[in-house]
C-alpha positions, 0 to 999 in steps of 0.5 A: 499499500505504501508503494501505491501511494508513494506512486500516485504522489510522484505522478502527482507532482510530475503532473502538477509541474506539467500544468504549470509549464502548460499554463505558461507556455499558452500565456506566451503563445497568447502574448505573441499573438497579441503583439503580432496582432498589434503591430499588424494593425500599427503598420496597417494605420501607418499605410493608410494614414501616413503616420502613426497612431498618437495611442493604442486607443486610436486602433480601435476607435478607427477600427483596426482593432476591436479592443486593445487586448489584455496582457495575459501576464498582467491581466490588464489592457493598460500595462502596454509598453509603447515605443514612440517613432523617431523624430523626422528631420525631413518633416518637423511638423509630424507628431510622434506616434506609436511606432511599436508596443511591448508587453509590460510583464515582468519576468523571463520566458521558458526560453530565457527571453524578457517578456518585455523585449518580445 
């Protein structure tokens, strides 16, 4: 009986470790997809208007996104870190806008990279 209980405990601990890794992998997949979609929407906005959006909400208001996605790690849509476009010396009147977006999540991915660098 003791051997059977020991085996069940060992199998349960292996299952719990696999479950935790699976949840993290799924969150990482969602984060990658969200970043891809937002970056694609930023590129489409720029292609249509010739300027970058001033904030992520402009993508929603103009129909490029249905809503700003929720970061799966921070569980908020307000933690996205935006990267401003560079100053254009040929057009000094151009406004700076959102050139890129990154996650505001702290921590490292399973592959060792930092979420904020994705």
